[in-house]
N, C-alpha and C positions, 0 to 999 in steps of 0.2 A: 549335533545331538544324537545320542543313541547309536554311536558307532558300533557295528557288529551285531545289531539287533535286526531281526527280520520283521517285516510288516505283514500282517495277516488280516483278512476279513472272514469271520467265521459265522456261518449260518446256525442260529439256534432255532428252537421250536417256534419263536415268535418274532425274531428280528435278526439283524446282522450286527455282530460286535467287531469293531475295529480295534486292533491291538498290535503291540510289538512284543517280541519274545527274543531273549538273548541270554547267553551264559550257559552254565552247566551246573549240575548238582540238584539238590532237592528243589521242588517247585515253590515259587513265592509269587503270589498275585498282589499287585499294587493297584488301588482304586483311588481316583482323584475326587476333588471336591468342586464346588461352585465358585465362580463361573468358569472353570478351567477345563482341561482335558488331561489325558494321560501324560502329556508333555510336562506337567508339573513335576514329574519324577526324574527329569533329565539330569539333574545334578547328583542324584542318589543311585539310580538304577545301574549305571555302569560299574560302580564299586560293588554293589550287591551282586552283580552278575559274575564276579570272580568267585563267589561261593555258592550261588544259587542259579537255577534256571528262572529268570525273572520275566514275568508277564505284566505288562502295563496296558490296561484296557480303558477305552472310552465307555462310560456308562451309557445305557440306552438313552437316547434323546440328546446326548452331548457329543461334541466333536464330530467324528466321521462315522459313529455308530448309527444304526437305524433309529428312526423316529416314528414309532407306531402311532396311529391315530388315537387320540385321547378319548376317554369315556366320561360319563356324568359322575360316576363314583370315584374316578381317578385311580381305579385299580390298575390300569395299564402302566402307570408310573409309580406304583407302590414299590416299596423296598423288597417285598416278597417276589414280585415279578423280576425286578432288576437283579436280585441275588440269584434267581434261577438262571437268568442269562449267563451269569459268570460261572456257575457250576457246570452248565452245559458247554460253555466255551472251553473251560479247563479240561473237561472230559474229552472233547474233540482233540485237544493237544496231547492227550494221553495221561492226564493227571486226575485221578479220582480222589486224591487226598493231597492237600497242599497247605502251606502257610499263607497268611493273609494280613495285609496292612491297608487301612483305609483312612483317608484324610477327609474331614468335613462330611459332605454328602456320601462319599465313598465309605466313610466310617459307619454311617447309618445303614448302608447296604451290608457292610461286613457284620454288623450286629445282627441283622436279620438272618444273614447266611449262617452265622454260628448257631442260631436257634433252630432254623429250619433244616439245616444240613450238617448236623454235628459230626456225621461220619466223614465229611469232607475236610473240615477245618481242623488242622493240627494245633495251630497257635494263631492268635489274632492280636494285632496292635492297632489301637485307636489313636489317631492324631488329632488333637485339639477339639475333642467333642466329649460331651456326656450324653446319656440316652435322651432321645427326643422327648419322651414323656417327662423326664426330670426338668428339662428346660421349660416346657409349658407350665408345669406345676409351680415352678419357682418364679415365673415371670412377674416382674414389677416394673416401675418406670425405667430404671436403669437398664434392665435386660431388654425391655421393649425398645428402648432408644438404640442400644448397641446392635440389636438384632432386628431392626425395623423391617428389613427385607423379608423376614419370615411372615410378617403380617401384610406387607405390600404385595408380595408375589402370589398370595393365596386369593386375592380379590377376584371376583367372577367377571364374566362377560367381556373378557379380553382387555380389561382396563390396564393391567401392568404391561401386557404385550404391546398395546398401542403406545403407552408412554415411553417404555424402553425403546421401542422401535423407532421413535422419533429421533433419537440420537444414541444409538447403541454403544458407540465408542466412548462417549462421555460417561454413560452409565457404567460400562465395564471398567474404565480406568478409575472412576470414583470408587467402585467397590474394591478393586485390587489395592488402590492406594490407601484406602481407609483402614483395611485390616492388617496390612504389613507394618512392621516397624521400619520406617524409612521410605514409605511411598512406593510408587511404581518403579523407582530406580533399583529396587531389590531384584527385579525380574530381568533375566537375560533378554536382550532385544529380540532374539529369534523366538524365544518362548512367548513373549508378549505379542509378537506378530501372529503367532499361531492361535493364541486365544482370541485375538481380534478377528482373524479370518473366520473362525468358527462362529463367533458370537454375532457376526453380521447376518447370519442365516436366521430368518424369522422363525423357521421350524425349531431351531435350537432355543430361541427365546421362549417360544410357547412350551416346548417340552420341559425346560427348566422350571417354568412356572408350575407346570403340572407335577413335577417332582415335589415342590413345596406344598401344593394343594393336597397331594397324597399324604405328605408328612403331617398335615393338620387335620386329616380325616381318616382315610382307610388305614393308614399306618398305625394310628392311635387305636383303632378297633383291633387290629392284629396284635399290637403290643398289649392291650388290655386283656385279650384272651390268653396271653402267654405270661401273665404276671407270676404264675406259679413255676415257670421254667427259668432256668439260669444257664449261662454259658458254661459248657463243660470243660473246655480246653484252657490252657494257660493264657493269661491276658496281660498285655502291656498297655499302658496309657502314657502318651507324651503330649505336652501342651506348651503353649507360649507363655513365658513369664510376663509378657506385656499385653496380654489379650484378655478376652472376656472370661475364659475358663478360670484363669488365676484369680480374677477379681471377684467372681460370683459363686464359685463351686469348689468343694473339696473333691477334686477329680478322682483320686484313688478311691475315696469312700463311695462315691457314686457308682463306680464300676464294681466295687466289691459287693454292693447290694445286688448286682445283677449277675454275679459269677459264683460258681462253686469253688473254683481254685482261687488262690491268692492272686492279687493284682500287683504288678510292679510298675514303676515308671517315675517320671520326674518332669519338671518344667525346664524348658530350654530358653536361652536368652534371646528371644525373638518375639515377633507377633504371631499372627495366625498361620503363616505359610512356612512351616518348619522346614520342609524339604528344600525350599528355595532360599530361605533366609539363613538357615544353619545346616547346610547339607552335610558337613563333616560330622557334626554332633549327632544329627539325625541318623546318618549311616552307622555310626559307632553304636548308638543305642539299639538300632534294629538288628545289627549283627550280633551284639551281645545276647539279645533276647532270643533270636531265632536259632542261634548256634548252640545255645545252652542245652 
């Protein structure tokens, strides 16, 4: 995986970000989702690197990036802090302005980055998400059932950490198998081994819970304060035809509400994991958008 990419560990003001960088051309930052790492881009990044300088990074708390101690307000794992990590890491690489794609939790970081650092983000692509506040506002029995982990992972006092930690591989494979169209067989064996290696770490389990706790608390405070602000740059939204987004949301309309520019995009014939289930289609859509 990632032939021709260099591995870097970059110190930011608050943590260390583990990433790979490869290719040449305009910079493009790719951010992963839960419960994965930057490795989720392994079927897409090499093709994108023929046109762009591609950076695939582990979010704070995930993979081999730093795992700062959490706090009672969950600010440490807020999307604001995580977005700043990435802005600082890209600046260290020499990129003050770049294009951006985020899947799942990485898409939520991308949303915050586009609001907090509009001078940095040239274009942004959101993979299989709508804004966090939109999901909470729309939650009903069907959404709560499909996104049960949103409400499980935010429970206090170490409850989810203890339960997940009892059999982390069972939990991880259940989550990955549930969201993809085709179960865990859609994942490359070497990628699955990497997800398992990282998710065995109790610090990753705790940090990922803190990510969701932040999403249900301080992130909503930040989002509420910014309801008057909209994304200034061009926006793309891609989502799985067989997933939660297609069943419950008008994805393009949701992002148009939060954007100044028009929003383009479409559903792909897959579940949640676009870059691994439909890598050729995902690559094609990203290239079309970022090269336009």
